[in-house]
All heavy atoms as an XYZ file, in Angstrom:
697
protein
N     -43.328     -5.682     47.719
C     -43.108     -7.107     47.804
C     -44.256     -7.755     48.568
O     -44.745     -7.208     49.531
C     -41.802     -7.357     48.549
C     -40.874     -8.285     47.810
S     -39.415     -8.620     48.795
C     -38.211     -8.446     47.537
N     -44.634     -8.927     48.165
C     -45.717     -9.634     48.842
C     -45.201    -10.286     50.118
O     -43.993    -10.474     50.316
C     -46.311    -10.695     47.920
O     -45.393    -11.760     47.754
N     -46.126    -10.638     50.983
C     -45.760    -11.289     52.248
C     -45.066    -12.615     51.969
O     -44.074    -12.955     52.631
C     -47.008    -11.483     53.126
C     -47.518    -10.126     53.598
C     -46.711    -12.380     54.307
C     -48.802    -10.178     54.379
N     -45.555    -13.361     50.988
C     -44.946    -14.652     50.656
C     -43.493    -14.476     50.225
O     -42.625    -15.238     50.627
C     -45.745    -15.374     49.561
C     -47.103    -15.875     50.010
C     -48.173    -14.791     49.949
O     -47.943    -13.724     49.332
O     -49.241    -15.004     50.541
N     -43.232    -13.460     49.417
C     -41.866    -13.198     48.955
C     -40.980    -12.769     50.125
O     -39.824    -13.161     50.202
C     -41.846    -12.128     47.862
C     -42.699    -12.451     46.648
C     -42.004    -13.179     45.584
N     -40.912    -12.402     45.028
C     -39.930    -12.945     44.349
N     -39.934    -14.224     44.111
N     -38.958    -12.211     43.870
N     -41.529    -11.967     51.025
C     -40.773    -11.555     52.209
C     -40.391    -12.764     53.060
O     -39.259    -12.862     53.544
C     -41.576    -10.576     53.062
C     -41.707     -9.202     52.422
O     -40.930     -8.896     51.487
O     -42.590     -8.436     52.857
N     -41.334    -13.677     53.230
C     -41.080    -14.882     54.021
C     -40.030    -15.750     53.340
O     -39.104    -16.251     53.987
C     -42.382    -15.661     54.278
C     -43.305    -14.850     55.204
C     -42.094    -17.042     54.864
C     -44.692    -15.410     55.344
N     -40.164    -15.922     52.029
C     -39.174    -16.714     51.287
C     -37.782    -16.105     51.415
O     -36.798    -16.815     51.639
C     -39.565    -16.804     49.810
C     -40.745    -17.707     49.535
C     -41.160    -17.676     48.062
O     -40.556    -16.925     47.266
O     -42.103    -18.407     47.724
N     -37.699    -14.797     51.283
C     -36.414    -14.109     51.394
C     -35.829    -14.280     52.804
O     -34.639    -14.551     52.954
C     -36.577    -12.625     51.066
C     -35.312    -11.781     51.046
C     -34.304    -12.329     50.044
C     -35.656    -10.337     50.712
N     -36.691    -14.154     53.823
C     -36.236    -14.346     55.201
C     -35.697    -15.755     55.405
O     -34.639    -15.944     56.009
C     -37.392    -14.072     56.167
C     -37.059    -14.394     57.599
C     -36.307    -13.515     58.352
C     -37.490    -15.582     58.179
C     -35.990    -13.805     59.668
C     -37.177    -15.879     59.485
C     -36.432    -14.995     60.235
N     -36.402    -16.751     54.889
C     -35.979    -18.144     55.044
C     -34.648    -18.383     54.337
O     -33.747    -19.027     54.882
C     -37.075    -19.111     54.541
C     -38.279    -19.062     55.490
C     -36.547    -20.538     54.419
C     -39.496    -19.788     54.975
N     -34.512    -17.860     53.129
C     -33.260    -18.029     52.393
C     -32.091    -17.348     53.101
O     -31.010    -17.921     53.229
C     -33.403    -17.493     50.968
C     -34.282    -18.321     50.038
C     -34.485    -17.587     48.711
C     -33.643    -19.680     49.786
N     -32.314    -16.129     53.581
C     -31.256    -15.426     54.305
C     -30.891    -16.173     55.590
O     -29.716    -16.282     55.936
C     -31.680    -14.000     54.631
C     -31.650    -13.072     53.434
C     -32.011    -11.657     53.835
C     -31.899    -10.698     52.681
N     -32.200     -9.315     53.073
N     -31.903    -16.680     56.285
C     -31.653    -17.441     57.521
C     -30.848    -18.701     57.233
O     -29.951    -19.065     57.997
C     -32.971    -17.811     58.200
O     -33.643    -16.654     58.621
N     -31.167    -19.370     56.117
C     -30.439    -20.585     55.750
C     -28.969    -20.266     55.457
O     -28.075    -21.017     55.861
C     -31.090    -21.247     54.541
N     -28.726    -19.160     54.781
C     -27.349    -18.760     54.466
C     -26.589    -18.430     55.749
O     -25.448    -18.858     55.939
C     -27.341    -17.556     53.498
C     -27.855    -17.999     52.122
C     -25.955    -16.947     53.382
C     -28.156    -16.857     51.183
N     -27.232    -17.691     56.648
C     -26.595    -17.347     57.924
C     -26.325    -18.601     58.736
O     -25.239    -18.769     59.302
C     -27.474    -16.357     58.718
C     -27.508    -14.999     58.009
C     -26.981    -16.208     60.149
C     -28.532    -14.039     58.569
N     -27.303    -19.501     58.789
C     -27.155    -20.748     59.543
C     -25.989    -21.564     58.998
O     -25.166    -22.079     59.758
C     -28.449    -21.574     59.504
O     -29.508    -20.804     60.084
C     -28.305    -22.876     60.271
N     -25.906    -21.662     57.680
C     -24.813    -22.417     57.054
C     -23.464    -21.787     57.405
O     -22.512    -22.489     57.759
C     -25.005    -22.473     55.541
C     -23.894    -23.182     54.834
N     -23.728    -24.539     54.907
C     -22.876    -22.714     54.078
C     -22.670    -24.880     54.214
N     -22.130    -23.792     53.692
N     -23.391    -20.466     57.314
C     -22.146    -19.776     57.641
C     -21.753    -19.959     59.098
O     -20.585    -20.197     59.410
N     -22.731    -19.874     59.990
C     -22.440    -20.062     61.409
C     -22.008    -21.488     61.704
O     -21.075    -21.717     62.469
C     -23.663    -19.704     62.256
C     -23.899    -18.222     62.474
C     -25.223    -17.989     63.192
C     -22.766    -17.608     63.277
N     -22.675    -22.459     61.103
C     -22.281    -23.849     61.317
C     -20.850    -24.084     60.848
O     -20.078    -24.778     61.509
C     -23.242    -24.795     60.601
C     -24.553    -24.967     61.320
C     -25.423    -25.985     60.648
N     -26.666    -26.139     61.383
C     -27.786    -26.572     60.858
N     -27.824    -26.906     59.578
N     -28.868    -26.683     61.590
N     -20.511    -23.503     59.704
C     -19.139    -23.643     59.206
C     -18.146    -23.001     60.156
O     -17.116    -23.585     60.484
C     -19.008    -23.004     57.821
O     -19.807    -23.674     56.884
N     -18.459    -21.792     60.610
C     -17.566    -21.089     61.534
C     -17.454    -21.835     62.853
O     -16.360    -21.991     63.402
C     -18.068    -19.669     61.766
N     -18.590    -22.314     63.384
C     -18.572    -23.070     64.635
C     -17.730    -24.330     64.477
O     -16.982    -24.703     65.369
C     -19.979    -23.451     65.071
C     -20.791    -22.300     65.628
C     -22.160    -22.404     65.720
C     -20.193    -21.132     66.060
C     -22.919    -21.377     66.238
C     -20.942    -20.090     66.578
C     -22.318    -20.207     66.670
N     -17.863    -24.980     63.344
C     -17.115    -26.207     63.107
C     -15.615    -25.912     63.011
O     -14.798    -26.610     63.602
C     -17.600    -26.878     61.821
O     -16.857    -28.028     61.544
N     -15.265    -24.872     62.268
C     -13.858    -24.505     62.110
C     -13.230    -24.098     63.438
O     -12.082    -24.421     63.717
C     -13.719    -23.354     61.107
C     -13.996    -23.744     59.681
C     -14.085    -22.535     58.757
O     -13.741    -21.412     59.193
O     -14.500    -22.722     57.611
N     -13.977    -23.370     64.256
C     -13.463    -22.878     65.533
C     -13.716    -23.855     66.680
O     -13.375    -23.557     67.818
C     -14.107    -21.528     65.871
C     -13.830    -20.445     64.860
C     -12.353    -20.129     64.749
O     -11.659    -20.041     65.749
N     -11.870    -19.961     63.538
N     -14.335    -24.986     66.364
C     -14.662    -26.024     67.353
C     -15.518    -25.484     68.489
O     -15.354    -25.837     69.656
C     -13.401    -26.690     67.884
C     -12.569    -27.364     66.809
C     -11.314    -28.010     67.312
N     -11.464    -28.824     68.499
C     -11.887    -30.095     68.534
N     -12.220    -30.689     67.419
N     -11.959    -30.751     69.679
N     -16.442    -24.599     68.153
C     -17.351    -24.024     69.136
C     -18.402    -25.067     69.501
O     -18.997    -25.698     68.640
C     -18.044    -22.760     68.580
C     -19.132    -22.264     69.517
C     -17.013    -21.679     68.315
N     -18.632    -25.227     70.772
C     -19.661    -26.142     71.233
C     -19.280    -27.605     71.182
O     -20.107    -28.467     71.419
N     -18.020    -27.914     70.889
C     -17.598    -29.312     70.755
C     -17.049    -29.875     72.056
O     -16.889    -31.069     72.183
C     -16.539    -29.455     69.653
C     -17.028    -29.071     68.278
C     -18.070    -30.026     67.780
C     -18.501    -29.648     66.377
N     -19.683    -30.309     65.950
N     -16.730    -29.011     73.001
C     -16.159    -29.510     74.247
C     -17.172    -29.364     75.373
O     -17.957    -28.421     75.398
C     -14.877    -28.738     74.612
O     -15.193    -27.351     74.717
C     -13.803    -28.938     73.566
N     -17.154    -30.298     76.280
C     -18.050    -30.272     77.423
C     -17.206    -30.127     78.675
O     -16.343    -30.951     78.947
C     -18.867    -31.560     77.499
C     -19.649    -31.922     76.255
C     -20.838    -31.076     76.027
N     -21.878    -31.405     76.989
C     -22.955    -30.667     77.150
N     -23.129    -29.598     76.418
N     -23.861    -30.991     78.028
N     -17.450    -29.092     79.422
C     -16.721    -28.870     80.659
C     -17.360    -29.626     81.816
O     -18.350    -30.346     81.653
N     -16.810    -29.432     82.976
C     -17.302    -30.125     84.169
C     -18.739    -29.724     84.491
O     -19.555    -30.577     84.874
C     -16.389    -29.817     85.354
N     -19.069    -28.451     84.318
C     -20.423    -27.988     84.599
C     -21.439    -28.648     83.673
O     -22.498    -29.106     84.115
C     -20.500    -26.462     84.480
C     -21.849    -25.829     84.781
C     -22.260    -26.117     86.225
C     -21.788    -24.328     84.547
N     -21.101    -28.712     82.382
C     -22.003    -29.354     81.424
C     -22.156    -30.837     81.713
O     -23.249    -31.392     81.620
C     -21.505    -29.157     79.981
C     -21.635    -27.747     79.466
C     -20.431    -26.884     79.791
O     -19.495    -27.361     80.482
O     -20.417    -25.718     79.365
N     -21.054    -31.493     82.062
C     -21.112    -32.919     82.376
C     -21.991    -33.170     83.599
O     -22.776    -34.127     83.622
C     -19.697    -33.459     82.618
N     -21.885    -32.303     84.592
C     -22.719    -32.452     85.784
C     -24.192    -32.231     85.434
O     -25.069    -32.978     85.882
C     -22.284    -31.470     86.865
C     -23.050    -31.642     88.161
C     -22.583    -30.671     89.230
O     -21.829    -29.744     88.965
N     -23.051    -30.890     90.450
N     -24.476    -31.213     84.618
C     -25.855    -30.955     84.203
C     -26.400    -32.131     83.405
O     -27.556    -32.536     83.584
C     -25.926    -29.670     83.376
N     -25.580    -32.699     82.517
C     -26.000    -33.862     81.734
C     -26.392    -35.016     82.649
O     -27.397    -35.686     82.417
C     -24.883    -34.312     80.786
C     -24.656    -33.341     79.643
O     -25.503    -32.451     79.418
O     -23.611    -33.470     78.978
N     -25.597    -35.254     83.681
C     -25.893    -36.377     84.576
C     -27.172    -36.136     85.365
O     -27.899    -37.082     85.684
C     -24.720    -36.645     85.515
O     -24.577    -35.600     86.451
N     -27.475    -34.867     85.669
C     -28.691    -34.555     86.413
C     -29.953    -34.750     85.581
O     -30.990    -35.145     86.105
C     -28.645    -33.120     86.935
C     -27.630    -32.833     88.040
C     -27.569    -31.335     88.327
C     -27.993    -33.610     89.303
N     -29.880    -34.474     84.296
C     -31.085    -34.550     83.464
C     -31.207    -35.860     82.682
O     -32.243    -36.129     82.084
C     -31.169    -33.364     82.475
C     -31.213    -32.048     83.215
C     -30.034    -33.382     81.483
N     -30.172    -36.683     82.696
C     -30.171    -37.908     81.882
C     -31.370    -38.796     82.171
O     -32.024    -39.303     81.240
C     -28.873    -38.678     82.093
N     -31.692    -39.007     83.436
C     -32.827    -39.875     83.778
C     -34.151    -39.288     83.307
O     -35.050    -40.013     82.899
C     -32.868    -40.143     85.276
C     -31.758    -41.078     85.721
O     -31.282    -41.879     84.880
O     -31.361    -40.998     86.898
N     -34.279    -37.966     83.371
C     -35.507    -37.325     82.904
C     -35.655    -37.466     81.398
O     -36.745    -37.715     80.884
C     -35.537    -35.852     83.299
C     -35.592    -35.635     84.788
C     -34.503    -35.142     85.478
C     -36.747    -35.941     85.509
C     -34.546    -34.951     86.851
C     -36.801    -35.759     86.877
C     -35.705    -35.267     87.546
O     -35.751    -35.076     88.897
N     -34.550    -37.309     80.682
C     -34.608    -37.403     79.220
C     -34.961    -38.812     78.747
O     -35.537    -38.971     77.679
C     -33.281    -36.950     78.602
C     -32.988    -35.455     78.728
C     -31.629    -35.133     78.136
C     -34.070    -34.622     78.073
N     -34.629    -39.814     79.551
C     -34.997    -41.191     79.191
C     -36.503    -41.384     79.164
O     -37.007    -42.292     78.512
C     -34.372    -42.179     80.180
C     -32.878    -42.288     80.066
C     -32.321    -43.215     81.125
C     -30.802    -43.238     81.088
N     -30.231    -44.021     82.188
N     -37.241    -40.519     79.837
C     -38.695    -40.623     79.915
C     -39.393    -39.928     78.742
O     -40.594    -40.092     78.556
C     -39.192    -40.010     81.226
C     -38.627    -40.676     82.454
C     -39.010    -39.949     83.717
O     -40.104    -39.411     83.820
N     -38.108    -39.927     84.688
N     -38.645    -39.172     77.966
C     -39.217    -38.398     76.860
C     -39.117    -39.216     75.579
O     -38.102    -39.866     75.319
C     -38.469    -37.055     76.704
C     -39.024    -36.241     75.556
C     -38.522    -36.266     78.010
N     -40.180    -39.154     74.767
C     -40.167    -39.946     73.534
C     -39.133    -39.408     72.543
O     -38.755    -38.237     72.574
C     -41.560    -39.992     72.891
C     -42.016    -38.640     72.390
O     -42.501    -37.836     73.219
O     -41.894    -38.389     71.181
N     -38.676    -40.290     71.678
C     -37.587    -39.995     70.740
C     -37.917    -38.812     69.835
O     -37.059    -37.954     69.585
C     -37.273    -41.235     69.901
C     -36.193    -40.999     68.890
C     -34.868    -40.912     69.288
C     -36.495    -40.855     67.548
C     -33.865    -40.674     68.354
C     -35.497    -40.617     66.613
C     -34.178    -40.532     67.027
N     -39.140    -38.736     69.346
C     -39.525    -37.659     68.426
C     -39.395    -36.288     69.102
O     -38.909    -35.335     68.497
C     -40.955    -37.870     67.935
C     -41.367    -36.891     66.862
C     -42.737    -37.207     66.308
O     -42.939    -38.342     65.828
O     -43.590    -36.306     66.357
N     -39.791    -36.207     70.352
C     -39.679    -34.941     71.082
C     -38.210    -34.564     71.283
O     -37.832    -33.397     71.123
C     -40.395    -35.038     72.440
O     -41.771    -35.365     72.213
C     -40.312    -33.732     73.206
N     -37.382    -35.540     71.605
C     -35.949    -35.264     71.754
C     -35.326    -34.828     70.432
O     -34.471    -33.940     70.402
C     -35.222    -36.498     72.291
C     -35.505    -36.850     73.749
C     -34.835    -38.174     74.109
C     -35.064    -35.738     74.668
N     -35.776    -35.436     69.359
C     -35.283    -35.065     68.034
C     -35.662    -33.619     67.715
O     -34.844    -32.846     67.210
C     -35.884    -36.016     67.000
C     -35.038    -36.268     65.810
C     -35.649    -37.368     64.940
O     -36.831    -37.713     65.054
N     -34.851    -37.919     64.065
N     -36.910    -33.249     68.022
C     -37.356    -31.872     67.809
C     -36.549    -30.897     68.666
O     -36.178    -29.817     68.205
C     -38.848    -31.731     68.139
C     -39.747    -32.408     67.127
O     -39.286    -32.699     66.005
O     -40.929    -32.651     67.468
N     -36.282    -31.283     69.905
C     -35.502    -30.419     70.799
C     -34.095    -30.209     70.252
O     -33.554    -29.097     70.307
C     -35.453    -31.033     72.196
N     -33.501    -31.255     69.737
C     -32.157    -31.148     69.159
C     -32.160    -30.197     67.966
O     -31.272    -29.358     67.807
C     -31.656    -32.533     68.739
C     -30.237    -32.545     68.240
C     -29.219    -32.208     69.303
O     -29.438    -32.552     70.468
O     -28.194    -31.583     68.961
N     -33.177    -30.314     67.125
C     -33.292    -29.432     65.960
C     -33.488    -27.985     66.408
O     -32.870    -27.068     65.883
C     -34.458    -29.889     65.080
C     -34.627    -29.077     63.814
C     -35.730    -29.644     62.929
N     -36.983    -29.871     63.617
C     -37.916    -28.928     63.823
N     -37.732    -27.711     63.380
N     -39.033    -29.225     64.453
N     -34.324    -27.778     67.405
C     -34.585    -26.422     67.878
C     -33.364    -25.807     68.543
O     -33.201    -24.588     68.554
C     -35.775    -26.414     68.851
C     -37.110    -26.727     68.176
S     -37.480    -25.666     66.752
C     -37.554    -24.073     67.522
N     -32.487    -26.646     69.091
C     -31.292    -26.106     69.744
C     -30.413    -25.362     68.748
O     -29.716    -24.411     69.116
C     -30.506    -27.219     70.434
O     -29.855    -28.050     69.491
N     -30.452    -25.769     67.494
C     -29.674    -25.067     66.465
C     -30.204    -23.653     66.266
O     -29.428    -22.718     66.076
C     -29.707    -25.844     65.145
C     -28.976    -27.157     65.197
C     -27.493    -26.988     65.455
O     -26.883    -26.046     64.918
O     -26.950    -27.797     66.225
N     -31.535    -23.489     66.316
C     -32.114    -22.157     66.172
C     -31.769    -21.304     67.389
O     -31.456    -20.123     67.261
C     -33.633    -22.230     65.991
C     -34.033    -22.804     64.672
C     -34.467    -24.116     64.577
C     -33.962    -22.050     63.520
C     -34.828    -24.652     63.358
C     -34.320    -22.576     62.288
C     -34.753    -23.880     62.214
N     -31.825    -21.907     68.571
C     -31.462    -21.174     69.780
C     -30.019    -20.678     69.680
O     -29.717    -19.531     69.984
C     -31.632    -22.041     71.029
C     -31.099    -21.367     72.261
C     -31.835    -20.361     72.886
C     -29.847    -21.688     72.771
C     -31.335    -19.710     74.006
C     -29.339    -21.039     73.879
C     -30.088    -20.049     74.491
O     -29.580    -19.402     75.586
N     -29.138    -21.557     69.219
C     -27.730    -21.195     69.083
C     -27.571    -20.024     68.107
O     -26.825    -19.082     68.373
C     -26.927    -22.398     68.592
C     -25.438    -22.167     68.578
C     -24.634    -23.274     67.927
C     -25.012    -24.660     68.293
N     -24.172    -25.686     67.649
N     -28.279    -20.087     66.995
C     -28.217    -19.027     65.991
C     -28.703    -17.706     66.559
O     -28.015    -16.684     66.468
C     -29.046    -19.416     64.760
C     -29.287    -18.324     63.727
C     -27.973    -17.923     63.075
C     -30.276    -18.802     62.688
N     -29.898    -17.708     67.166
C     -30.462    -16.472     67.686
C     -29.623    -15.912     68.834
O     -29.430    -14.702     68.950
C     -31.915    -16.668     68.122
C     -32.829    -16.968     66.970
C     -33.765    -17.970     67.065
C     -32.752    -16.260     65.782
C     -34.605    -18.258     66.002
C     -33.585    -16.532     64.715
C     -34.520    -17.532     64.825
N     -29.113    -16.787     69.680
C     -28.254    -16.354     70.788
C     -26.999    -15.672     70.244
O     -26.606    -14.599     70.706
C     -27.880    -17.551     71.655
C     -26.992    -17.199     72.819
C     -27.532    -16.803     74.034
C     -25.606    -17.261     72.696
C     -26.720    -16.471     75.106
C     -24.784    -16.925     73.759
C     -25.342    -16.529     74.958
O     -24.530    -16.199     76.008
N     -26.376    -16.297     69.261
C     -25.159    -15.740     68.674
C     -25.428    -14.401     68.005
O     -24.666    -13.439     68.188
C     -24.562    -16.728     67.669
N     -26.503    -14.307     67.233
C     -26.823    -13.052     66.550
C     -27.134    -11.940     67.542
O     -26.656    -10.813     67.400
C     -27.999    -13.251     65.595
C     -27.718    -14.089     64.358
C     -29.002    -14.346     63.579
C     -26.689    -13.411     63.474
N     -27.948    -12.252     68.560
C     -28.318    -11.238     69.542
C     -27.091    -10.712     70.282
O     -26.912     -9.505     70.439
C     -29.314    -11.812     70.542
C     -29.723    -10.815     71.612
C     -30.705    -11.373     72.615
O     -31.143    -12.525     72.470
O     -31.030    -10.634     73.559
N     -26.235    -11.613     70.718
C     -25.060    -11.189     71.456
C     -24.058    -10.461     70.577
O     -23.387     -9.531     71.024
C     -24.417    -12.380     72.170
C     -25.221    -12.762     73.381
O     -25.104    -12.128     74.420
N     -26.072    -13.759     73.251
N     -23.970    -10.857     69.320
C     -23.083    -10.164     68.391
C     -23.563     -8.739     68.159
O     -22.772     -7.808     68.135
C     -23.007    -10.935     67.071
C     -21.969    -10.336     66.145
O     -20.798    -10.253     66.557
O     -22.335     -9.951     65.022
N     -24.879     -8.574     67.996
C     -25.429     -7.232     67.801
C     -25.243     -6.382     69.055
O     -24.925     -5.196     68.959
C     -26.903     -7.299     67.416
C     -27.131     -7.776     66.001
S     -28.836     -7.650     65.451
C     -29.636     -8.853     66.480
N     -25.419     -6.988     70.228
C     -25.226     -6.235     71.470
C     -23.789     -5.753     71.601
O     -23.541     -4.622     72.026
C     -25.608     -7.080     72.686
C     -27.104     -7.254     72.807
O     -27.877     -6.471     72.274
N     -27.513     -8.299     73.497
N     -22.839     -6.600     71.239
C     -21.431     -6.206     71.307
C     -21.110     -5.111     70.301
O     -20.257     -4.278     70.540
C     -20.530     -7.404     71.061
C     -20.086     -8.054     72.338
C     -19.170     -9.148     72.005
N     -20.017    -10.135     71.345
C     -19.979    -11.421     71.553
N     -19.091    -11.917     72.325
N     -20.812    -12.242     70.965
N     -21.797     -5.150     69.151
C     -21.537     -4.150     68.117
C     -22.196     -2.808     68.436
O     -21.951     -1.831     67.747
C     -22.034     -4.678     66.763
N     -23.041     -2.786     69.453
C     -23.657     -1.529     69.856
C     -24.990     -1.264     69.224
O     -25.440     -0.127     69.171
N     -25.672     -2.297     68.753
C     -26.989     -2.119     68.172
C     -28.035     -2.167     69.272
O     -27.964     -2.980     70.178
C     -27.310     -3.215     67.161
C     -26.602     -3.043     65.857
C     -25.373     -3.646     65.633
C     -27.167     -2.276     64.862
C     -24.721     -3.491     64.448
C     -26.515     -2.115     63.658
C     -25.276     -2.722     63.434
N     -29.023     -1.282     69.180
C     -30.146     -1.292     70.125
C     -31.406     -1.010     69.331
O     -31.560      0.053     68.758
C     -29.945     -0.259     71.211
N     -32.304     -1.971     69.276
C     -33.540     -1.759     68.538
C     -33.305     -1.563     67.055
O     -34.075     -0.886     66.396
N     -32.223     -2.142     66.529
C     -31.944     -2.020     65.104
C     -31.206     -0.746     64.733
O     -30.865     -0.532     63.584
N     -30.932      0.121     65.714
C     -30.230      1.366     65.457
C     -28.859      1.326     66.100
O     -28.696      0.858     67.220
C     -31.001      2.560     66.010
C     -32.418      2.764     65.450
C     -33.117      3.882     66.213
C     -32.354      3.090     63.967
N     -27.888      1.829     65.403
C     -26.548      1.889     65.956
C     -26.513      2.964     67.034
O     -27.001      4.053     66.826
C     -25.555      2.225     64.830
C     -24.139      2.115     65.242
S     -23.696      0.390     65.375
C     -21.947      0.532     65.247
N     -25.967      2.619     68.196
C     -25.894      3.611     69.288
C     -24.457      3.987     69.556
O     -23.533      3.336     69.207
C     -26.535      3.081     70.597
C     -28.027      2.985     70.426
C     -25.949      1.766     71.017
């Protein structure tokens, strides 16, 4: 397989996983509630975020979805007993 085909396949698989995770997160209401700790953190950074341009904040919001995906996958694999791609 060519590198381009490998990249296309990776992107398509990532899109399918992302869609599935978003659906599951939505159904289970994951990430929809803000606790006291999050509210306090929000109040601490709110003034700083007002200084950042809209485009950068938009990019950060988009990137947060990737962080959520990678965090979920990594922790799921750790719980399943995977280490370095090998089952332990």
